[in-house]
N, C-alpha and C positions, 0 to 999 in steps of 0.2 A: 846359917842361911840368911841371905839378904832380905831386909824387910821392905824392899821396893821391888815390884815386878813390873815387867814390860808386857802389855797386852795389845795385840793387834785384832781388832774386831773387824773381820773381813765379811764379804758377802757370803761365802760358803762355809767358812770356819773361823773360829776364835783360837788364835795362838798365844801361848803364854811362854815367857822366858824369864828366869830369875838368875842374875849374876851377882856375884860378890868379888871382892878384891882382897888379896892377902899380900904379904911382902914378896911372894914369889910370882904374883901376877893375878890374872882374872880366872875365876872359878865359875863353871856352870853348875848352878844349884838345882835348877829344875827346868824341864821343857816338856811341853805337851800341847794338845789341841783337842777341840771338840767341834761338833757341827754347830753352825750359827743358825738360829731360827730364821726362817725365811720371811722376815717381817721388816717393814720399813719403820724401825723403831724411832728414827730421829725425826719422822714427820710428826705433825700434830696428832696427839693421841691423848684425849682428855681422860680416858678410862685408865691409862697407864699399863694396860695389859701387854702391850708390845715391849715396853721397857722391862716389864717383870719377866717376860719370857727370856730376854737376852741376859738379865741379871741371874736368873736361875741357872742358866747355862754356864756363866762365868763361875758362880758358886760351886757347881758340880766339878768343874775343872780344877779349882783351887783345892777342893776336898780330895779329888782323885790323886793329886800331886802332893798332898799333905803339907800345903803351903800356909803358913800362918803370918802372911804379909799384912801390914798395916796401911801401905801406900801403893799406888799404881801410877805408872806413866802410860798413857795411851796417845793415840794420834786421830786427828780428823781425816776424813776421806779427802784425798788430794784434789778431786773434782769439785769439792765444795769449799776449797781454800783459794783465796785470791792472792797471788804473790807477784812481786815486781822488784826488779833491781833499780834502785833509785840513786842518783848522784846529788849531793848537796854541797854547798860551799862550806868553808870552815865554820863550825858551830860548837858552842859548848854543849855538854851532854844534856843540860837542862832545856836546851833550845831545839834539840833533835826532834822530840816528839811533837812540838807545835809545827815544825816544818813538815814532818811526816803526815800530819793530819791535813795540812794544805795539799800536799802532793797526792794524798790518797783520793781527793775528789776527782782526780783525773783517771783513776783506774779501778776504783771500787764501785761495782754496779749496784750498790744499795745505799740508802741513807746512812750517813756516817754514825748517826745515833743508834743504829741497829747493829753495828758491828764493833769488834774489838780488834785492835792493831797491835802487832808486836814486830820487832825488827832485830837484825843482827848486823853489826858493822863488819862488812867483808874486807875492806881495806881503807887505809888513809894515806894519801900521798904526801910528798914532802912539804907541799903548801897548806896541808891540813884539810883538803877536800876529801869528802867522805863518799864511799860507795856502800850502800846499805841494802840488805835483802829484807824486804818488807812483806809481812804476812798479815792478811785479814780474814776473819771469819764471822758469820753471823752470830749474834748473841744467843739466838734461839737454838742454834745447833750446840753451841757450847753448854748451854743449860741442860740440854738432853744428856750429855755425857756426865754432867755433875749429878743429875738425878739418878742416872744408871748406877754410878758407883756408891751412891748413898744407899741404894737398894742392895747392893752387894756387901756393904759394910766396910769399904775401903776408902781412904781418903785420896782424892785425885791430887798427886803431887805436881803433875804437869800434864798439859794437853798440847801436843805438838803437831807441826806439819810433818807429814810423812818424809818429805825430802830432807828435813833437818834431822830427823831421827835416824833414817837409814844411812845418812852420811856417816854416822859413827861406826856402823858395821863395815862400811867400805874402808874407812881410815884404819880400822883395827885389823882388817883382814887382807886388804889389798895394798894400799899405800896412802900416806898422808900427803905426799907431795905431787903425785901424778896428776895429769890432766885427764879426767875420766868423765865419760857420758855413762850414766847408770839407766838401765831399763828395767823397772820393777813390774813384772807381769802378774797382774792379778786375775780373778775369774772374769770379771766383766770389763775392767778397765786396766790399762797399764800406765805407769807414771814414768816420765822421762826426767832425769835430774842431771844438770851440769855441775860437776864438782872439780874445782881446781885449787891446789894448795890446801885441801881440807875445808874449803869454803863453798857453799851452794851459791851458784850465780843465776840460774833460772830453772823453772820446773814447767812441765806441761803434762796435762792428762791426755792419753791416747785412747780412743774408744774401741780399742781391740784388746781383747784378753783371751784367756784359755778357752772360755765358752764360745767365742767367735770361731775358733778353730775346730772345736768339737762339732758345732752346728754345721759347718761346711761339710765335714765328713758325713754327718747324719743325712744331710739333704742330697749330696752328691752320690752316696752309696746306698741310700735307702735303709739306713740303720736307726735304731732307736739311740737316744742320746747316751745311755749308759754303755752300750756296745761301742758306739763311735768314740767315747772317752777312752775306753781300754785300747782300742786301735790306735788312737792318737798317742797314748803313752808308750805303747810298744814300738811303733813304726815311725812316727813322726814324719820328718823330711828325708828319711833315708830312701834314696832312689831305688836301690836294689831290692827293697822289701816289698812283697806282695805286687810285684811288676810296677812299683811306683804308684799304685792307685791311691794310697793315703796321701803321699806328697802331692799328687796331681789335684786331689780334692781340696787340700788346704792352700795350695800355691797362690790363688788370687788374694786371699786374706793375708798370707805371709808377705807378698809383694807390697801390699798396702802398708803393712807394718814397717817393712824395710825402708820404703820411701819416707814415712814419717820420721824414722830414725835418721835417714839421710839428711832431711831438712834440719833436724836438731844438731847434727854434726856441723852443718854449714853455719847455723846460728852461733854454735860454740866457737868456730874459727872467727867469726865476725866480732863477737863479743870479747874474745880473749886475745885476739891477734895471734893465735897459735892454734894448731889442730889438736884435737883430742888424741891422746896416746893409747887409750884403752877404751873399749866398750864392755861394760860389766853387766851381766844378766843376773837378776834375782827374782824371787817370787816363785809361785807355783808352776809357771810355764817355762822357767829358765833351763830346765833339764829336758826339754822336748828333744828326742833323738834327732841329731843333724842340724839343730837350730844354730848352734855356735859356728859350725863349719859353713853353713849357707850364708850367714851374715858376714863372715870373714870374706867369703868369695864375692858377694855382691858389693860390699861397702869398703873392702880393702883396708880393714883395721883389725888389730888383734882383739879377740873376743874371749872373755873369761866368765865362767859361772862362779858367782861369789861363794865363798866358804866362810861364813861369819863366825864360826867356832874354832878355826884353825889355830888361833892363838890363845885359847882358853884351856884350862885343865878340865877335861871332861870325865875323869876317872872316878869322881866322887859318887856318881849316881849310875843306876841301871838305865841306859838310854832306851826310850821307847821307839826311837827312829834310828834309821842309819844316817848319821850327819853327813857322810860323803855324798850320798844321793838326794837326801831330803833336807839337809841343812839350809839350802837356799830358800826354801819356802818360809823359813823363820827369821829371814834378814831383818825385817821391820821390827818384830818383836824383840830381836836381839839388840837392835839399835836403840829402841826405847829403854831396855833394861840397862844399857850402858850409860845413861844420863847420869852425869856426876862421877863416873868412874874413870873416863878417859878424856 
């Protein structure tokens, strides 16, 4: 079994994926999830109780899956990461970081001595000019993750932007060469990621998630949130179900989400001088009944729900979930676990 695991610490749940590689390809060694404590553990917490709650949940999950990992790769929340595509003149590798620090003053909304900056070279043209995807995060946030995994007893091998991590799941399951707009639907927020030729070009957080749709059903139909969630999962945007009552309830939120995606598609076309070829859905809300069909109808683009484990050998373990229907919820954890393997 791999000694590195990918862990996605979400608002509602903590998901874990462990992947290894053999001569025959990628192997899924472990997959599972547990509920995430409803605590703002990355905020200031002098007592350390919030971090301890999350650490105990992670330990329990590792124990249940019988994982003896020593290292973990995890991700920061996309809405707390600042990213920007930057173009630089021809520079030596040693000069890039100085230039990046200078550029960061124009887009990082915090004092630069309070943040850490990383980058990836997206492309280099014939004259040596660079296009760089830069990422900045507050040091306090990074320290929270370091403290968390010290409590768990794992070394933090890498702390990534969700966009960079989930790109690996896209490359491994959809295509490395396609021009793709990815929408990763979380509980409170969704992330939009532009991927072209296997590289990330822009990201943005969207303040619409699965909870927004559930709340719309709850308010419009007078249901408690638990019942509204079940109706959402069962009927979604299917017009013929329950006389279209569920679809009508969530339609305003869906239209808002679709418009945000439309703007991202326009940004993609402007940035890449080409249209996105495919819209890929991932995350907990990706399998909402009728969602892919409605987005295709409104946006006029092919829509796919990601299957992050389709190219892996999944026969070595007893799967706790149906990968065909629920695999999309583990896309980020899978992308984190693939670090260094693809």
